[in-house]
N, CA, C and O of each residue as an XYZ file, in Angstrom:
812
protein
N      89.266     61.808    109.994
C      89.391     62.016    108.558
C      88.539     63.199    108.101
O      89.032     64.094    107.414
N      87.244     63.203    108.486
C      86.365     64.301    108.091
C      86.799     65.604    108.734
O      86.751     66.661    108.104
N      87.226     65.528    109.999
C      87.661     66.743    110.691
C      88.843     67.371    109.982
O      88.950     68.596    109.918
N      89.730     66.549    109.451
C      90.915     67.069    108.772
C      90.556     67.802    107.492
O      91.283     68.699    107.064
N      89.441     67.427    106.878
C      89.028     68.079    105.632
C      88.244     69.357    105.869
O      88.003     70.129    104.941
N      87.845     69.577    107.116
C      87.067     70.767    107.427
C      85.603     70.636    107.091
O      84.862     71.614    107.187
N      85.163     69.451    106.699
C      83.755     69.245    106.356
C      82.909     69.116    107.623
O      83.364     68.587    108.637
N      81.680     69.606    107.545
C      80.770     69.494    108.672
C      80.393     68.036    108.870
O      80.128     67.321    107.904
N      80.368     67.603    110.100
C      80.035     66.220    110.391
C      79.532     66.100    111.825
O      79.701     67.017    112.629
N      78.926     64.984    112.135
C      78.467     64.698    113.488
C      78.871     63.277    113.845
O      78.738     62.359    113.035
N      79.360     63.106    115.050
C      79.771     61.791    115.531
C      78.652     61.236    116.415
O      78.223     61.885    117.369
N      78.186     60.031    116.086
C      77.118     59.403    116.863
C      77.491     57.957    117.184
O      78.497     57.428    116.714
N      76.645     57.345    117.999
C      76.851     55.929    118.312
C      76.637     55.087    117.057
O      75.940     55.505    116.131
N      77.231     53.916    117.033
C      77.116     53.016    115.908
C      75.672     52.525    115.761
O      75.031     52.152    116.743
N      75.173     52.531    114.525
C      73.824     52.040    114.273
C      73.740     50.529    114.523
O      72.699     50.019    114.936
N      74.840     49.824    114.268
C      74.906     48.375    114.524
C      76.016     48.110    115.541
O      77.106     47.677    115.167
N      75.750     48.364    116.818
C      76.811     48.199    117.825
C      77.291     46.764    117.989
O      78.452     46.510    118.308
N      76.363     45.828    117.762
C      76.710     44.404    117.843
C      75.937     43.649    116.781
O      74.924     44.134    116.277
N      76.410     42.478    116.445
C      75.724     41.667    115.446
C      74.308     41.355    115.924
O      74.104     40.848    117.027
N      73.340     41.668    115.070
C      71.948     41.406    115.411
C      71.287     42.485    116.239
O      70.107     42.372    116.571
N      72.033     43.541    116.583
C      71.480     44.641    117.389
C      71.451     45.903    116.542
O      72.483     46.336    116.030
N      70.272     46.495    116.393
C      70.107     47.728    115.622
C      69.716     48.842    116.582
O      68.722     48.731    117.298
N      70.508     49.924    116.595
C      70.256     51.055    117.503
C      70.337     52.362    116.717
O      71.361     53.043    116.759
N      69.262     52.724    115.995
C      69.312     53.888    115.119
C      69.009     55.225    115.795
O      69.092     56.267    115.145
N      68.657     55.222    117.091
C      68.159     56.437    117.732
C      69.176     57.584    117.686
O      68.814     58.716    117.365
N      70.434     57.301    118.002
C      71.448     58.361    118.023
C      71.651     58.959    116.633
O      71.774     60.175    116.487
N      71.686     58.095    115.607
C      71.849     58.579    114.238
C      70.643     59.396    113.806
O      70.793     60.417    113.135
N      69.438     58.956    114.187
C      68.238     59.701    113.833
C      68.226     61.070    114.500
O      67.784     62.051    113.901
N      68.704     61.137    115.725
C      68.773     62.420    116.421
C      69.727     63.373    115.711
O      69.437     64.561    115.569
N      70.870     62.845    115.264
C      71.836     63.673    114.535
C      71.264     64.131    113.198
O      71.484     65.267    112.777
N      70.532     63.245    112.537
C      69.900     63.599    111.262
C      68.860     64.683    111.481
O      68.742     65.601    110.670
N      68.098     64.588    112.577
C      67.092     65.607    112.890
C      67.750     66.964    113.059
O      67.252     67.967    112.547
N      68.874     67.000    113.780
C      69.564     68.265    113.986
C      70.076     68.836    112.667
O      69.979     70.039    112.424
N      70.619     67.967    111.820
C      71.092     68.431    110.507
C      69.912     68.916    109.664
O      70.026     69.896    108.928
N      68.785     68.226    109.778
C      67.573     68.604    109.049
C      67.102     69.992    109.483
O      66.760     70.826    108.646
N      67.087     70.235    110.794
C      66.678     71.538    111.305
C      67.608     72.647    110.841
O      67.167     73.740    110.485
N      68.903     72.349    110.850
C      69.891     73.377    110.536
C      69.981     73.675    109.050
O      69.976     74.838    108.647
N      70.062     72.636    108.233
C      70.383     72.829    106.823
C      69.175     72.788    105.885
O      69.200     73.404    104.820
N      68.124     72.071    106.271
C      66.946     71.992    105.403
C      65.896     73.011    105.830
O      65.578     73.936    105.083
N      65.361     72.836    107.039
C      64.374     73.791    107.539
C      65.015     75.152    107.755
O      64.458     76.178    107.365
N      66.180     75.158    108.371
C      66.872     76.424    108.619
C      67.283     77.121    107.343
O      67.259     78.349    107.260
N      67.664     76.334    106.343
C      68.074     76.918    105.065
C      66.943     77.633    104.360
O      67.179     78.521    103.541
N      65.703     77.249    104.676
C      64.533     77.891    104.085
C      63.976     78.990    104.976
O      62.965     79.613    104.651
N      64.650     79.229    106.116
C      64.206     80.278    107.013
C      62.966     79.928    107.800
O      62.245     80.822    108.242
N      62.694     78.627    107.989
C      61.471     78.207    108.663
C      61.662     77.947    110.150
O      60.685     77.901    110.897
N      62.899     77.776    110.590
C      63.132     77.371    111.978
C      63.616     78.515    112.858
O      64.185     78.279    113.924
N      63.394     79.752    112.419
C      63.861     80.887    113.210
C      62.895     81.265    114.320
O      63.276     81.923    115.289
N      61.641     80.844    114.176
C      60.652     81.185    115.193
C      60.944     80.491    116.505
O      61.477     79.382    116.531
N      60.590     81.157    117.601
C      60.833     80.606    118.925
C      60.022     79.321    119.126
O      58.810     79.297    118.911
N      60.697     78.285    119.531
C      60.023     77.028    119.813
C      59.727     76.161    118.609
O      59.181     75.067    118.758
N      60.080     76.629    117.403
C      59.731     75.841    116.219
C      60.463     74.509    116.199
O      59.887     73.482    115.838
N      61.734     74.527    116.587
C      62.528     73.294    116.503
C      61.919     72.177    117.345
O      62.069     70.999    117.020
N      61.233     72.547    118.424
C      60.621     71.531    119.267
C      59.455     70.829    118.612
O      59.069     69.737    119.029
N      58.883     71.455    117.576
C      57.755     70.861    116.873
C      58.203     69.824    115.850
O      57.414     68.969    115.447
N      59.459     69.894    115.428
C      59.970     68.979    114.412
C      60.507     67.738    115.105
O      61.567     67.772    115.730
N      59.779     66.658    114.990
C      60.153     65.438    115.691
C      61.164     64.609    114.949
O      61.901     63.833    115.558
N      61.215     64.764    113.603
C      62.134     63.951    112.812
C      62.264     64.550    111.424
O      61.466     65.398    111.025
N      63.277     64.102    110.689
C      63.393     64.474    109.283
C      62.206     63.880    108.533
O      61.641     62.871    108.954
N      61.835     64.503    107.432
C      60.625     64.102    106.708
C      60.564     62.606    106.396
O      59.539     61.986    106.678
N      61.617     61.990    105.826
C      61.513     60.549    105.509
C      61.244     59.684    106.735
O      60.465     58.734    106.663
N      61.886     60.006    107.868
C      61.653     59.227    109.084
C      60.228     59.406    109.587
O      59.599     58.453    110.049
N      59.716     60.650    109.493
C      58.353     60.912    109.954
C      57.332     60.176    109.097
O      56.381     59.592    109.616
N      57.533     60.208    107.779
C      56.608     59.507    106.889
C      56.691     58.001    107.126
O      55.672     57.312    107.163
N      57.906     57.505    107.284
C      58.098     56.072    107.531
C      57.324     55.631    108.766
O      56.632     54.613    108.742
N      57.441     56.397    109.839
C      56.743     56.050    111.067
C      55.230     56.149    110.868
O      54.477     55.319    111.378
N      54.795     57.158    110.130
C      53.372     57.306    109.863
C      52.799     56.142    109.088
O      51.689     55.690    109.367
N      53.554     55.653    108.110
C      53.099     54.504    107.324
C      52.999     53.260    108.200
O      52.053     52.483    108.077
N      53.967     53.078    109.074
C      53.927     51.923    109.967
C      52.703     51.973    110.882
O      52.042     50.959    111.103
N      52.408     53.165    111.413
C      51.244     53.321    112.287
C      49.955     53.085    111.501
O      49.043     52.407    111.973
N      49.891     53.660    110.283
C      48.698     53.500    109.456
C      48.437     52.031    109.128
O      47.297     51.568    109.163
N      49.511     51.308    108.810
C      49.356     49.887    108.499
C      48.818     49.115    109.698
O      48.016     48.194    109.541
N      49.262     49.492    110.898
C      48.758     48.842    112.105
C      47.288     49.164    112.334
O      46.506     48.299    112.730
N      46.914     50.432    112.078
C      45.540     50.864    112.332
C      44.557     50.182    111.379
O      43.511     49.688    111.801
N      44.904     50.161    110.092
C      43.984     49.576    109.111
C      44.111     48.062    109.050
O      43.260     47.380    108.480
N      45.182     47.545    109.641
C      45.430     46.097    109.645
C      45.370     45.529    108.234
O      44.775     44.478    107.994
N      45.998     46.243    107.306
C      45.988     45.794    105.918
C      47.126     46.411    105.137
O      48.088     46.922    105.710
N      47.004     46.357    103.823
C      48.047     46.877    102.939
C      47.939     48.391    102.823
O      46.843     48.953    102.837
N      49.094     49.043    102.708
C      49.150     50.497    102.644
C      50.165     50.915    101.581
O      51.228     50.309    101.445
N      49.817     51.959    100.833
C      50.747     52.539     99.871
C      50.731     54.049    100.046
O      49.669     54.670     99.996
N      51.903     54.643    100.251
C      52.030     56.088    100.453
C      53.101     56.613     99.516
O      54.169     56.016     99.381
N      52.809     57.735     98.868
C      53.763     58.339     97.947
C      54.060     59.773     98.396
O      53.144     60.535     98.706
N      55.317     60.124     98.426
C      55.744     61.479     98.766
C      56.453     62.066     97.551
O      57.621     61.770     97.300
N      55.734     62.906     96.794
C      56.321     63.560     95.625
C      56.931     64.870     96.087
O      56.213     65.799     96.458
N      58.240     64.946     96.066
C      58.927     66.134     96.552
C      59.510     66.978     95.434
O      59.209     66.783     94.257
N      60.341     67.911     95.829
C      60.958     68.790     94.848
C      62.094     68.129     94.098
O      62.345     68.453     92.938
N      62.793     67.193     94.757
C      63.955     66.561     94.139
C      63.791     65.059     93.954
O      64.393     64.477     93.052
N      62.982     64.423     94.798
C      62.804     62.969     94.724
C      61.335     62.601     94.888
O      60.522     63.415     95.328
N      61.012     61.374     94.532
C      59.695     60.814     94.818
C      59.914     59.534     95.603
O      60.558     58.600     95.125
N      59.371     59.501     96.817
C      59.530     58.348     97.700
C      58.244     57.530     97.710
O      57.147     58.087     97.741
N      58.384     56.220     97.684
C      57.238     55.319     97.746
C      57.410     54.409     98.954
O      58.442     53.757     99.117
N      56.391     54.376     99.790
C      56.367     53.515    100.972
C      55.214     52.528    100.797
O      54.115     52.925    100.408
N      55.449     51.269    101.076
C      54.373     50.290    100.973
C      54.495     49.256    102.074
O      55.587     48.922    102.534
N      53.337     48.762    102.480
C      53.271     47.634    103.408
C      52.315     46.622    102.787
O      51.117     46.884    102.677
N      52.833     45.480    102.386
C      52.024     44.419    101.797
C      52.306     43.121    102.545
O      53.446     42.663    102.620
N      51.260     42.549    103.086
C      51.427     41.310    103.825
C      52.345     41.439    105.013
O      53.038     40.492    105.383
N      52.349     42.648    105.627
C      53.196     42.868    106.790
C      54.633     43.191    106.462
O      55.432     43.413    107.371
N      54.988     43.225    105.187
C      56.364     43.538    104.781
C      56.456     45.006    104.382
O      55.724     45.471    103.509
N      57.361     45.726    105.030
C      57.523     47.156    104.761
C      58.601     47.371    103.702
O      59.669     46.760    103.747
N      58.297     48.257    102.743
C      59.263     48.598    101.692
C      59.290     50.100    101.499
O      58.262     50.769    101.600
N      60.472     50.624    101.222
C      60.609     52.044    100.897
C      61.638     52.193     99.796
O      62.724     51.616     99.864
N      61.291     52.973     98.775
C      62.247     53.283     97.721
C      62.276     54.788     97.506
O      61.266     55.472     97.671
N      63.433     55.287     97.141
C      63.624     56.704     96.845
C      64.051     56.824     95.390
O      65.122     56.357     95.003
N      63.203     57.452     94.594
C      63.537     57.653     93.184
C      64.221     59.016     93.048
O      63.568     60.054     92.942
N      65.538     58.977     93.054
C      66.312     60.215     92.996
C      66.107     60.919     91.660
O      65.980     60.279     90.615
N      66.076     62.236     91.715
C      65.938     63.074     90.518
C      64.577     62.933     89.837
O      64.441     63.222     88.648
N      63.582     62.494     90.585
C      62.213     62.500     90.079
C      61.399     63.393     91.001
O      60.710     62.913     91.902
N      61.484     64.680     90.769
C      60.798     65.635     91.627
C      60.139     66.731     90.821
O      60.243     66.761     89.595
N      59.457     67.635     91.514
C      58.624     68.625     90.860
C      59.245     70.010     90.770
O      58.627     70.923     90.221
N      60.450     70.187     91.295
C      61.071     71.510     91.189
C      62.496     71.381     90.663
O      62.749     71.628     89.484
N      63.417     70.999     91.525
C      64.821     70.949     91.127
C      65.107     69.878     90.080
O      66.094     69.980     89.352
N      64.273     68.867     89.993
C      64.534     67.797     89.033
C      63.359     67.570     88.085
O      63.170     66.461     87.585
N      62.574     68.611     87.838
C      61.425     68.459     86.950
C      61.857     68.070     85.536
O      61.161     67.319     84.852
N      63.013     68.588     85.102
C      63.486     68.258     83.756
C      63.879     66.788     83.658
O      63.752     66.183     82.593
N      64.353     66.212     84.754
C      64.721     64.798     84.764
C      63.490     63.920     84.574
O      63.539     62.913     83.868
N      62.379     64.310     85.212
C      61.133     63.559     85.034
C      60.711     63.586     83.574
O      60.360     62.556     82.999
N      60.749     64.786     82.974
C      60.340     64.922     81.572
C      61.248     64.126     80.644
O      60.782     63.504     79.689
N      62.549     64.150     80.931
C      63.495     63.436     80.080
C      63.295     61.931     80.187
O      63.343     61.226     79.179
N      63.072     61.435     81.395
C      62.927     59.993     81.583
C      61.567     59.492     81.103
O      61.462     58.397     80.551
N      60.531     60.296     81.317
C      59.190     59.882     80.912
C      58.947     60.090     79.429
O      58.217     59.327     78.796
N      59.571     61.142     78.873
C      59.321     61.509     77.487
C      58.258     62.598     77.427
O      57.235     62.509     78.105
N      58.495     63.610     76.631
C      57.579     64.740     76.560
C      56.184     64.336     76.113
O      55.198     64.909     76.579
N      56.083     63.363     75.221
C      54.767     62.945     74.748
C      53.949     62.302     75.866
O      52.728     62.447     75.905
N      54.616     61.595     76.771
C      53.912     61.014     77.904
C      53.416     62.089     78.862
O      52.355     61.944     79.470
N      54.182     63.167     78.995
C      53.725     64.289     79.825
C      52.558     64.993     79.150
O      51.570     65.333     79.802
N      52.671     65.214     77.844
C      51.634     65.937     77.104
C      50.288     65.222     77.107
O      49.252     65.874     76.979
N      50.277     63.905     77.249
C      48.998     63.181     77.202
C      48.084     63.564     78.364
O      46.878     63.324     78.306
N      48.648     64.159     79.422
C      47.848     64.579     80.565
C      47.455     66.057     80.495
O      46.666     66.527     81.315
N      47.998     66.788     79.525
C      47.724     68.217     79.413
C      46.537     68.401     78.475
O      46.676     68.236     77.263
N      45.386     68.738     79.015
C      44.148     68.771     78.236
C      43.826     70.163     77.698
O      42.676     70.601     77.717
N      44.861     70.845     77.220
C      44.693     72.101     76.486
C      45.629     72.041     75.286
O      46.543     71.218     75.243
N      45.397     72.914     74.318
C      46.251     72.920     73.124
C      47.664     73.343     73.500
O      47.885     74.466     73.953
N      48.612     72.444     73.310
C      50.008     72.742     73.640
C      50.897     71.758     72.894
O      50.649     70.552     72.909
N      51.927     72.271     72.245
C      52.847     71.383     71.549
C      54.086     71.143     72.408
O      54.239     71.727     73.480
N      54.953     70.285     71.923
C      56.120     69.899     72.705
C      57.067     71.074     72.941
O      57.699     71.165     73.993
N      57.163     71.965     71.969
C      58.058     73.113     72.124
C      57.604     74.012     73.269
O      58.421     74.450     74.079
N      56.307     74.288     73.338
C      55.799     75.129     74.425
C      55.987     74.444     75.768
O      56.333     75.088     76.758
N      55.759     73.141     75.801
C      55.951     72.403     77.045
C      57.399     72.507     77.504
O      57.662     72.752     78.681
N      58.336     72.323     76.582
C      59.752     72.421     76.948
C      60.084     73.805     77.495
O      60.814     73.924     78.479
N      59.554     74.851     76.864
C      59.827     76.210     77.318
C      59.282     76.445     78.728
O      59.938     77.074     79.558
N      58.082     75.938     78.989
C      57.495     76.117     80.311
C      58.262     75.328     81.371
O      58.417     75.791     82.501
N      58.735     74.149     81.009
C      59.531     73.361     81.946
C      60.872     74.058     82.226
O      61.334     74.079     83.367
N      61.481     74.616     81.206
C      62.736     75.350     81.403
C      62.531     76.565     82.300
O      63.401     76.908     83.101
N      61.379     77.212     82.162
C      61.074     78.343     83.030
C      60.976     77.900     84.488
O      61.410     78.612     85.394
N      60.403     76.722     84.701
C      60.325     76.165     86.053
C      61.715     75.841     86.580
O      61.984     76.011     87.769
N      62.599     75.374     85.703
C      63.966     75.053     86.123
C      64.708     76.304     86.583
O      65.530     76.241     87.497
N      64.417     77.436     85.951
C      65.061     78.690     86.337
C      64.576     79.147     87.707
O      65.337     79.702     88.500
N      63.286     78.901     87.970
C      62.670     79.300     89.246
C      62.032     78.073     89.888
O      60.807     77.952     89.902
N      62.842     77.168     90.415
C      62.332     75.855     90.843
C      61.369     75.886     92.021
O      60.578     74.957     92.180
N      61.409     76.922     92.850
C      60.568     76.920     94.051
C      59.264     77.692     93.869
O      58.512     77.866     94.828
N      58.991     78.153     92.656
C      57.754     78.898     92.423
C      56.571     77.948     92.297
O      56.735     76.765     92.000
N      55.372     78.486     92.529
C      54.144     77.715     92.345
C      53.492     78.155     91.041
O      53.774     79.255     90.567
N      52.629     77.335     90.445
C      52.009     77.693     89.162
C      51.251     79.015     89.236
O      50.507     79.267     90.184
N      51.453     79.855     88.218
C      50.800     81.156     88.169
C      49.658     81.191     87.159
O      48.830     82.102     87.192
N      49.607     80.210     86.266
C      48.546     80.157     85.263
C      47.923     78.767     85.260
O      48.491     77.819     85.802
N      46.761     78.658     84.649
C      46.075     77.369     84.549
C      46.930     76.367     83.784
O      47.002     75.194     84.151
N      47.587     76.841     82.705
C      48.434     75.941     81.911
C      49.605     75.424     82.732
O      49.958     74.248     82.638
N      50.212     76.293     83.535
C      51.321     75.859     84.384
C      50.854     74.810     85.395
O      51.573     73.854     85.685
N      49.652     74.995     85.923
C      49.114     74.024     86.876
C      48.890     72.673     86.203
O      49.196     71.629     86.779
N      48.354     72.696     84.980
C      48.144     71.453     84.244
C      49.468     70.728     84.012
O      49.547     69.506     84.137
N      50.497     71.485     83.675
C      51.807     70.885     83.419
C      52.360     70.231     84.680
O      52.892     69.122     84.624
N      52.236     70.909     85.806
C      52.753     70.328     87.045
C      51.976     69.064     87.430
O      52.556     68.100     87.929
N      50.668     69.078     87.195
C      49.893     67.864     87.436
C      50.346     66.749     86.502
O      50.469     65.596     86.916
N      50.592     67.095     85.244
C      51.021     66.099     84.266
C      52.379     65.504     84.641
O      52.571     64.290     84.574
N      53.311     66.362     85.031
C      54.640     65.883     85.419
C      54.548     65.028     86.680
O      55.251     64.025     86.801
N      53.686     65.418     87.618
C      53.546     64.632     88.847
C      53.008     63.233     88.552
O      53.408     62.265     89.199
N      52.105     63.123     87.581
C      51.593     61.805     87.197
C      52.709     60.923     86.657
O      52.790     59.737     86.975
N      53.571     61.521     85.833
C      54.675     60.738     85.277
C      55.714     60.408     86.337
O      56.322     59.339     86.304
N      55.919     61.326     87.280
C      56.830     61.029     88.391
C      56.295     59.862     89.205
O      57.056     58.997     89.639
N      54.971     59.841     89.412
C      54.349     58.721     90.116
C      54.537     57.415     89.349
O      54.901     56.389     89.924
N      54.285     57.468     88.054
C      54.405     56.248     87.243
C      55.825     55.689     87.304
O      56.022     54.492     87.515
N      56.801     56.557     87.119
C      58.192     56.112     87.132
C      58.604     55.615     88.517
O      59.330     54.628     88.636
N      58.139     56.301     89.563
C      58.483     55.887     90.923
C      57.857     54.544     91.263
O      58.474     53.724     91.943
N      56.626     54.313     90.789
C      55.987     53.021     91.011
C      56.771     51.906     90.324
O      56.968     50.834     90.895
N      57.214     52.163     89.105
C      58.005     51.155     88.392
C      59.292     50.852     89.145
O      59.703     49.697     89.257
N      59.920     51.895     89.657
C      61.141     51.722     90.440
C      60.859     50.914     91.703
O      61.618     50.014     92.062
N      59.756     51.250     92.369
C      59.404     50.559     93.609
C      59.129     49.076     93.346
O      59.572     48.213     94.103
N      58.400     48.792     92.277
C      58.082     47.397     91.965
C      59.335     46.583     91.648
O      59.384     45.381     91.905
N      60.342     47.246     91.089
C      61.566     46.525     90.728
C      62.452     46.222     91.925
O      63.269     45.302     91.879
N      62.294     47.000     93.008
C      63.182     46.844     94.157
C      62.499     46.312     95.402
O      63.153     45.731     96.267
N      61.174     46.506     95.506
C      60.473     46.136     96.727
C      60.515     44.634     96.948
O      60.508     43.844     96.004
N      60.558     44.264     98.216
C      60.520     42.861     98.612
C      59.279     42.635     99.462
O      58.990     43.473    100.315
N      58.535     41.562     99.283
C      58.789     40.544     98.274
C      58.383     41.007     96.887
O      57.601     41.947     96.747
N      58.908     40.356     95.867
C      58.614     40.748     94.490
C      57.643     39.777     93.831
O      57.617     39.669     92.605
N      56.844     39.070     94.625
C      55.891     38.119     94.079
C      54.838     38.832     93.240
O      54.668     40.047     93.333
N      54.150     38.072     92.438
C      53.166     38.643     91.530
C      52.063     39.376     92.271
O      51.501     40.331     91.736
N      51.733     38.950     93.506
C      50.662     39.619     94.229
C      51.018     41.066     94.527
O      50.152     41.940     94.482
N      52.289     41.328     94.831
C      52.733     42.700     95.075
C      52.634     43.513     93.801
O      52.190     44.661     93.828
N      53.044     42.928     92.685
C      52.970     43.627     91.418
C      51.520     43.989     91.086
O      51.249     45.103     90.638
N      50.599     43.064     91.300
C      49.204     43.299     90.976
C      48.594     44.369     91.867
O      47.858     45.231     91.385
N      48.890     44.324     93.153
C      48.334     45.303     94.076
C      48.870     46.697     93.788
O      48.121     47.673     93.827
N      50.156     46.794     93.500
C      50.745     48.093     93.170
C      50.138     48.657     91.898
O      49.860     49.854     91.814
N      49.934     47.800     90.912
C      49.343     48.253     89.650
C      47.928     48.771     89.884
O      47.546     49.809     89.344
N      47.148     48.046     90.693
C      45.771     48.460     90.991
C      45.757     49.800     91.724
O      44.982     50.691     91.376
N      46.613     49.945     92.739
C      46.665     51.191     93.501
C      47.176     52.336     92.646
O      46.707     53.467     92.772
N      48.137     52.047     91.773
C      48.677     53.067     90.882
C      47.585     53.621     89.964
O      47.473     54.835     89.793
N      46.783     52.736     89.375
C      45.706     53.166     88.488
C      44.690     54.011     89.236
O      44.213     55.020     88.717
N      44.359     53.606     90.448
C      43.378     54.362     91.242
C      43.894     55.747     91.580
O      43.141     56.718     91.522
N      45.184     55.854     91.938
C      45.748     57.147     92.304
C      45.811     58.087     91.104
O      45.533     59.280     91.233
N      46.175     57.556     89.942
C      46.249     58.375     88.750
C      44.865     58.859     88.363
O      44.704     60.017     87.978
N      43.853     57.986     88.458
C      42.485     58.384     88.125
C      41.982     59.469     89.061
O      41.268     60.374     88.629
N      42.341     59.393     90.330
C      41.880     60.376     91.299
C      42.513     61.736     91.081
O      41.972     62.748     91.526
N      43.656     61.775     90.400
C      44.320     63.055     90.123
C      43.625     63.827     89.020
O      43.835     65.033     88.885
N      42.799     63.154     88.227
C      42.143     63.810     87.107
C      41.110     64.829     87.586
O      40.459     65.479     86.769
């Protein structure tokens, strides 16, 4: 079907070859190759000799494995947040239960306007500790939308990106708490405590 449409695709072994059997290795290998070609390669990062051998997995798989290892090492609860350009991913291990959520369109470059729209400009402005009104904030965010891969060039731009990242974290935490299993009150309390600590450390 895909071949007939001319769309790029890769054929791999079934992730669930039999009931109760999970075999993700072949799919992960195909994802790694697509990651090298279209993500890393698209940014011109994989042209160097031997670079592809250094990339062991796509970013989400690598972070997932890192969180699992970290949870084993500390023998306790772990919370990891990956704030990206398009999404914000939250990984948690509470009581030995692993959870991962992806908050689509909550990112710092291609979807920065989505964060502002969902959080509300006033919530973003509360973190900006210089004189700035909502109109100026909107203009600066629109400028970022035009040039999504740029880094802050002024102190005010840096403050805005920090402010937006805080709101992306807040929204992603809310999303994670609504979907993560188990959803018992202890998970809610621990996430809230860790969320407050992370936001305070960003100041």
